[in-house]
N, C-alpha and C positions, 0 to 999 in steps of 0.2 A: 504493500500500500504506500509506504513512504517513498519508494523509488518511483512508482507510478505518478504520485502527486508531485514529486520532484521534477519529473519531465514536463508535467502540465505547467508547473510554475515557470520553468524555463521558456516553454512555448509562449505562455501568456506575456512574459516579459519581453521576448523578442518581437512577438506579433501583437503588441498592445493596441495598436490602432484597429486591427482586425477584431480583437476581442471586444473592445468598446463598441465598435460598429455593430457587431452581432447582438449585443445586449440592447443597443438602441433600436435595432430592427425588431427584436422580440417585444420590447416595451411598446413600440409603435403599433405592432400587429395586434396585440391584445387590447390596446387602447381603441383601435378602430373597431374591433369586434364588440367591445363593451358599448361603444357609442351607438352602434347599430342595433343594440338589443332593446326590445320594447318590453314594457311591464316592469315590475319591481319585485323585490323579495317578499316572500310570504311571512306572515306572522302566526300562522296556524301550524299544527303538527298532528300527526296520527300516532296511535299507540297500538300496533299490531299485537294480536294474541290476547287482548284483554276484553272483558265483558263490556266495558263502556264503549270501546271501539266497535265491537260487534253490534251493539245496540244502535250506535250512531250510523253505521253502515246500513242497518235494517231500515232506519228512518229515511235515509237517502233513497232507498229502493222503493219503499212503500208510500212515502209521502214526499215525492219529488218537488212539489210546489213549495212545501214548508221548508225544504232544505236547499232552496235556490242559493246561488252564489252571490246574490245581491247584498250590498252593505245594509246594516241596520243601525238604528239609534233608539234610545229610550229617553224621552223627554219627561222630566219630573217637574211638576208644578205644585207649589205650596203656598197657601194663603198667608197673609200677614198674621202676626201673633194675635191670638184671640178671635180670629175670623175663620169662616168655613170656605172651602174652595168652591162649594156649591151655591154660595150666595150669588145673587143676580149679577152684581158688579164683577166679582172674581171669576164667575163662570164665563161671562162675556169676554173678560180679558184673556182667559185661558183659551177659549175658542178662537179669539182673534189671533193670538200668537200661533196657534196650530194651523190656522188658515193661511197665515203669512208663510209658514214653513212649507205647506203643501204647494203654494204658488211660487216658491223660490227657485224651484228646479224642475226641469222636465224629467229628470232621472228619479224623482220620488214617485214610487208606485202607489203607496198607501200610507195614510196617517190615521191611526185609530182614534175614535172618539172615546175618551176615558169615562164620560158620563153614560154613554150608551153601553159600553162594555163592563160597567161597574168596576172600573179600575180606580176606585176611590178608597182611601183608608177608612177604618172603622170609626175614627174620631172625626172624619169629614174634613180634615185639614189639607190632605195631600192627594194628588191624582197623578197618573202617568199615562203617556201615550206611546205606542209602538210605531216606529217609522221604518218603512221598508223602501229600499232603493232598487231600481232595476239593474244597476251596474255594480260591479264589485268595488270594494273600498279603494283598491289601487287605481281604479279608473275614474274616480271622482275628481273633479277639477277644483281649483281655488274658488271659483264662483259658487260651486255647490257647498263648500265649507263655509263660505261667507254668508250664504243664504241661511244656513242653519244657525250661525252665530247671531245674525241680525234678528232672526225670529226669537231667539232666546232673549236678546236685549229688549225687543218690543214688549215681551211679557214682563220683564223686570221694570221697564219704564211705567208699567201699570201698577206697580207695587207688589207683584208676585215674586217669590223666589223660584227662579227657573234654572234648572241645571240639566245636563245631558250626559249620557254615556253611550258606548258602542263604537264599533269600528268605522262608522261614518264620520266621526269627528276627525278633524285635521290632525295628522301625526306631527309631533314636534320636529322641527327642522334638525337634520343630522348635523352635529357639531364635531369639528375636528380639533377642538381645543385640547382634548386629552392627549392626542398625538403630539401637538405642538409643545405642551408642557413637558412631556417625556423627552422629546428631542432636545429642548433647551437645557434641561437638567443633565441629560447625557453628554451634551457638548461641554458643559462646565466641568463635569467629572473627567472627561477625556483630556481636556486642556490641562487640568491639574496633573493628571497621570503622566501625560507625554511631555508636557512643557513645550508643545509645538502645535500651532493652529493647523498646519497641514496634516500632521499625523492624526489630530483629533477629528479633522473633517472627513478623512477617508472612510472610517466606519459609518459615519452618518450618511455620506453620499451613497455608499453601496447598500445601506439599509433602505434608503429611499427607493433605489432601483428595485431591490428585491420585493419590498412591500407594494410598489407600484405595479410590478408584473403580477404578483399573486392576487391582489385585491381587484385589479381590473379584469383578470381572468375569471375570478369569482362572479363579478358583475356580469360578465359576458354569458355565463352559464346559469345565472340565478333564476331567470325566467323559465328556461327550458326544464330545469330540474327542481323548480319550486323550493329553492333554498330559503331557510329561515332568515329573518332580518338580522339576527345576531351573528350569523355565520361570518360575514365580512368583518365585523368588529373583533371577533375572536382571532381571526386570521391576521388582521392588522396588528392587534396587540402582541401576538406571539412573533409575527414577522419582524416588527420593530426591535423587540427585545433580543431575539436570537440573532437577527441580522447584524445588529451592532456588536453583540458579544463575539460572534464568530470572527468578524473582521478585526475586532480588537485583539483577539489572541494571535492572529497571523501577523498583524502590524507590530505587535509587541515582540513576537519572536524574530521578526525581520530586524528590528532595531538591536536585539540581542546578538543576532548573527553578525551584524555590521560591527558591533562593539568588539566581537571576537576576531575581527580582522578580515572577514570575507567581503568581496566586492559586491556591488549591487545585484548583478544577475544571479550569482551563486547564493547570496543571502536570501533573495526572494525564493529561489528553488528550494533551499533547505528549510526555510520557514514554512513553505507549502508542504514539504514532505513530512515535517514533524508536527507543527501546530495544525497544519491542514488535515493530517491523519486523525488527530484528536477531534477536530471539528466534524469530520465525516462520521466517526463512530458516535460522537455525542448526538449528532443529528439523527443517526439511525435509531438510537434509544428513544429520542423524542417521537420520531415517526411511529415506532412500534407502540408506544404508549397511546398516541392519539388515534392511530388507525385501529387499535384494539378496542376503541369505544364501540365498534360495530357489533361486538358480542352482546351488547344490551338489546339489540334489535329495536331500537327507536330511530326511525328514519332521520328525524331532526338532529339527534345527537351524532348519528353516523356521518351525516353531511358536515356537521361542524368539525368533527374529528378529522375527516378526510381533507376538508378545505384547509384546516390549520396545519395538518401534516404536509400538504402541498406547499404551503407558505414556508415551512421549515426546509423542505427539499430545495426550493428556490433559493433560500438564504444560504444553504450549504454550497450550491452551485456558484452563486455569486461570490462567496468567500474564497473559493479555491480557483476561480478563473478571473473575475473582475478585479479583485483586490491585488493580485500580483501584477496585473496590467497597469493599474493606477499607481502602484508603487514604482513602476518603471517611469511613469511621467513625473512623479514627485521628486525623484532624485535625492540629493543630499538634504533637501528641505524637510523631509519627513523625520530626520534625526533630531532636529531642533538643537537644544543646548548640548545634546550628547555628542555631536560631531566635533565640538570644541575640546572634548576631553580625550585623554589618552585611552587606548583600549585597555579594559580592566584585565588583570591577570588572576587566575584562580589562586585562592589562598587556602591554607589548611583549615579544616573544620575547627570552629571555635574561635577563630580570629577575625571573622567577618565583622563589618561595620555594624554597630549596635542600632539597627533600625527597629521600628516598632514590630515588624514581622519577625525579625531575628529574636528580639526579646520575648515575643509571645511563644514562638515554637520552643525556645529554650525553657520557658516556664512549664509548658505542657509536657515536655520530655523529662523534666526533673520530677514531676508529680503526676504521672499518667493515670494512676488509679484514682486519686482524689478528683482530678479534672474530669475523668470519664464519668464517675458516679455523680458528681455535682451537675454536669451538663444533662445527663439522662434524667435525673430527678427534676431538674428545672423544666425540661420539656414535658415531662409527665404531668407536672402541676398545671402548666398552661393548657394541656390537653384535657383536663378534667371536665370543663364545660361541654365537651363533645359528647359526654354521656347523656346529656339532656337535649341532644339535637332533635329538632322538630321540623319536619319537612312540609312544604306546601308550594302552591303555585301562586305567582303574583296575580292579583286581581285589582279591581278599582279601589278596594280597601287599603291597598299598599301604596297607592299613588300619593303625591304631595297633597296636604290638606288644602292648598290653595287652588287645586285643579277642579274643574267642573265635574270631572268623573268622580272624584272623591266626595265632593259635596252631594252629588246625586246619590252615591252609595250610602252616605250617612243619613240623608233624609229618608230614603226608603227603609233603611234599617230601623230608624226611630219610629216611623209611621206604620210600617207593615210587619215589623218583627225582624230580628237578626237573620233568620233563615230565609227571608225573601230574596236576599242577594245570592243565595246558593241553592236554588231549587233542584230537586232531583227529578229526572224524567224516567218514568217506569213504562217499559214497553211490554205488551202481551201479544203473542202471535201464535197462530195455529192454522193448519190447512183448512180445518173445518170452521167456518165463521161462527156457528152456534157455540162451539167449544171456546173460541176466542172471546165471545161476548160473555158467556157465563164465568169464565176464568177471570176476565177483567173485572167483573162485578165483585167476585169473591176476593180478589187481590185488593181492590179498593177498600172493602170493608175491613180486611185483615190489617192493612197498612194503617188505616185510620185509627185502629185500636192501639197502635204502638205508642209508647209514652212520649217520644220526642217529636211527634208529628203535629204540626199546627193545622194543616188542612190538606185535603186530597181533592183534586179537581175531578169532575165526571169524566169517564172514558170518552175519548174522541177517536172514531174509527176511520180508516181509509175507505175508498170507494168499494173495494172488494169485501170489506167487512172482516178481513182475517187478521188485522193488526190494529191494536189500540194503543193510545198514548194517555198516560195519567201523570199529572204534575203533582209532585209531593213537596210541600213546603215544610221544612223542619222548624222546630222552635229555636234551635241553637244556630250559631253562625257557621259559615262554610268551613272554617278551619278548626272547629272545636272537636274534641274527642267524642262528644255526644253524637255529633253528626256522623262521624266515622262509624260509631257503633250502630247507628240507625241504618246506614248502608249495608252493614253486615247482617243486621236483622232482616231487612227486606230481601236480601239475597238468600238467606236461609228459608224464608217463607216461599220464595220463588222456587227453590230446589224441591221443597216438600210438595208444592202445588204441581210442579212438572211431573214428579213421580206419581202423583195421584191422577192427573188429567191428561198429561202429555203435552199440554200447552206450555210454551216457553215464555218466561218472564225475565227481563233484564233491566238493570239500572244504569243510566248514563247521565250526562250533564257534566258541567265543569267540576263540580264537587266530587262526583264519582270518579271522574277522570283523574283528578288530583290524587285520590286514594289509590287508584290502580297504578299510577306512575310511581308513587312512593313504594308500593309493594314490589313493582317490577325492578326498581333500582335496588331495593334491599336484597332481592333474590339474585341480582346480577353482580353485585359488588365483589363477592368472593371469587366466582369464576373469572371475573375480569382481572382481579389482582393476581390470581394464580397464573393466568395466561401472560399478562404483561410482565410481571416480575420474573416469571420463569424464562421468557424469551430474552429479556434484558440481561439476566444473569448469564445466560449462554453467550450473549454478545460480549459481556464484560470478561468472562472466562477466556474468550478468544483474544481480547485486547490485552489483558493483564497476565494471562497464563498463570492464573491463581484461582483457588477455590475460596479462600477466606476473604479476599478483597471484594469480590462481587457480593458475597453473602452479607458482609459488613455494610456494603453500600445499600443493599436492599433494606436492612434493618434500620439504618440511619434514615432512609426515606420514610419508613413507617412512622418514626418519631416526628419527622418534619410535618407530615401531612396530618397526623393526629393533633399536633400542637396548633397548626394553622386552622383546623376545623374548630378547635376549642376557642381560639381567638375570634373566629367568625361567629360562633354562637354567642359569645359574651357581648360582642358589639352589635350584630345585626338582629339577634333574637332577644337578648336581654336588654339591649339599649345602652350598655356601658360606653361612655365616650362618644355617643351618637352625635352630639352637637359638634364635635371636633371634625367629623367627616361630612357634616351636612345631612345626616339621616333623619328624616322627619318622623318616620313611623317604623319602629321595630316590629318584627313579626317572624313567622316561620322562615327557615332557610329554603330557598328554591329547591325543588325536588331533585333536579339534575345536578345541583352544585357539588355535592360530595364526590360523585363519580367523575364529573368533569375535572374537578380539582385534583383528584387522584391521578388522572391521566396526565394532566399538564405538569403538576408538581413532580411526578416521577420522572418525566422527561427532562425537566430542568435540573432536578437533583442529580441525575446521571451526567448532565453537562459538567457540573462542577466536580463531580467525582472523576470524570475522564480528564478534565483540564488540570486538576490538582495532582492526582495520583500518577498520571502519565509522566510528569516530570520526575516524580520520586522513583518510579520504576526505571525511567531512562537512566537516572544516576546509578541505580542498582545494577542494571544491565551493563553499564560502562565501567563497573568495578568498585563502586562504593559499598561499604558495609551497610546493614539495614538502618542503623540509626543515622549515619551520615547521609544516606539516601533520603530520609525523611527531611532532614535539615536542608539539604541542597534543593530538593524539589520544592519545599515550602518557600525557600528564599527566592527561587526563580519565579514561582507562580503566584505567591500570595498577593502581591501588589496588583497584578492584573486580574486575578480572580476577585479581589475586593472591588476593583473598579467595575468589573463586569456585573457583580452582584448589585452594586449601587445603581448601575445603569438600569438593570432589570427592575429593581425596586422603584426607581423613578418613573419608568415607563408604565408599570402597572398601577402605581399610586396615582398617576395622572388620570386614570379612568375612574377613580373614586369620586371625582367631581362631576361625573355624568348624572343624567336623570334616570336612565334605564336601571331598574332594580337589579337585574341579573348582572349586567356589566359592572355596576357599582360594587356589588358584593364580590364578584369574581376578581376585579382589580385589587380590592383589599386583601382577599384571601391569598392571591398569588404573591402580592408584595410582601406580606408577612411570612408566607411560606419560604420565599427566597431568602429573607433575612434569617429565619431559623436554620434553613438548610446550609446556606453558605457560611455563616459565621459560627453557628453552634455545632452543627453536625460536621461539615467538611473541614473546617479550620480548627476544630477543637476535639470532637469525638474521634474523627478519623485518624489524626496523627497520634492521639493517645492510644487508640486501639492498635495501630500499627507498631507503636513502640513496645506494647506488651506482647505482641505476637512475634516480633523480631523477624528472623529469617523465614519462619513458618508462613508469614504473610505472602511471600513470593514463591512458594513451592507449589508444584502441581504433580499429582501422581504420574509416574512414568508412562503408564499405558494411555492416559489421556493426552499427555504431552506428545506422544507419537501420533495420535489420531489428528490433533488439531493442526491446521495450517498455520504457518508463521506469517502474520500480517505485518510484522515489523513496524508497529506504530511508534516505537521509540526512535526509529531512524538509525538502527545499529548498522545497517548496510551503508547508510550515508556516511557514517563515521569512517568507513573504510574506502570511501569514494576517492578515486585517484585525483590528486590535485592537478589543476591546469591553470591557465593564466589568470583566471578570476579568483583563484584560491590564494590565501596566504601560504607561503612555502613552508613556514615553520609549523610545528604541531600546535594545534589550538584546542584540542580536547582537554577538559579539566582532568587532573590526576587525582585519584582518590586513594585512600588507604585500602589496602587489600583486605577483603573479607575472608 
């Protein structure tokens, strides 16, 4: 691998104009494809293999008109305090606002009359109207959204409280401030790290190219494959982070090779062969973790994982091709202040300059047991809140209190009961219409008798009479444990009824879907962990030719992800420090967050494992004893790993300022996970554990060693590379104490 990437580095350096041109052509091609794409990303998702999805599909088949693709809205109208919505003046104001809404757009198919449909609260203060559009939400224009907003304002001008919810409302404009914040902080960190604007700008420039290619490609295919609207945000988040980090490692290694006396071309090639190898294998572990999300069998999550893994692949390709080419253009300027200094010479272990990194690794190696125990216990304490993890799906109740959706949600909850915002849809179907009718009647009576049921609507049948819909309003809120128990009770009744009559009854709706998602993720998390961790351990065994190092890496990852989940629960579920990050409403953690974080954090954790431990193994392979290898590897890589971690933390933290609940919590979770993994696990627990293991950390059973191919990630073959005119003539490899 090192030799192959060495040749690529030389080619990219020599043919740098061609490499830059090729990437410009690729970026332009995907840009043209994206600009010609019609439509937009979807905000819906399916959940194959669950009862709620089967019931939803049944409704689409049996009630096609009720399940049309048109956008919908619910307009909530409340009378002023102390008044009734049905009073003459308030009723006229409500009807006028709804009439204005009906006339505001030709795309509105129907606006229900709340007084005719008895959609008025028991206390007479609140009413709501259902609005149906003929076109999908993505096809509504600014004029349609403005018409809806003007109708709401007209009702407010008459003294009513008028709010709305539904997908017909204008979506907030997509903001790229998070990416801008992340880039700005990354630039500052790299200028401090490199002491050179040119060196700092290279990773940023290549990250922009990589993210540009990946996100525009996602845009180009989003309509055809109905990708979720969060897919591009996740790919952008990861693409920026790993794109900057991968380029950072290669640029840093290039500067190190130049400091050792190599000329520009050979330094680029050697940096690509060594650091580039680490980048490739780090990228492979990230791709394995993200692509492995497909085992959950949730199309939305699979698409997000594949899109994000595609962004990582692009980042790797950019790092090992475009970065060497740009280094060729940068020349001596990439060295910054370093070019004014004499080339450093290797010094015996223990006499290195007392930098913060040197002092830290010396402290860890003096007290490995105490450091290891303290770090593990600290992460364990932070992970404790994860035992109280509560999953849920974001709804209007989790939106900012200033939004009209949240106001509508609260008004309906206060006026109609907390369960009104989370109705359950009960379907009953049988080939025999008579059986379907009798079973629907029996199920309606049985469900009404359940303790947490506020009301059950009369059964509504399709034209064939073989399928019925009943709407069940719980007494409790959508995310409460009582509602979850109610869904379980209804499904138990349905199973008993089907056994007795043969008619099938199923529960669906957003609340039931949320419960099914939580159950599906809970069942998938262990198989996913086994698959991803198992494959990654195999990759790391190939890289490090060791059993203990990969196993230790996996255990460290588990500590990182559990601690980050604990922090996520404390902040987003319990509300600790919520004002600090602008969180208005604590609540359940989004259902897909744990498994998504596991995949992403595992991939990023293996990044730091590869980058840090590769330099340690490189020193060991080149002759250092086990302890000296730890010191040498840490000295060479700790500064750049610290910079890379701070960059990732900055990029992820930038997304915490967004409005989308999922992206906000994901940004926080990933930022805190990187902090835990890079600074506590990789820079503390890993060297302490390696010190305790000694030479055993780098051993591999002979029979496995014979089977495994030698990928030479340490660049051992490059160390024996025949010098030529671009090499320094004298020996430049550091000399270590023999082990």
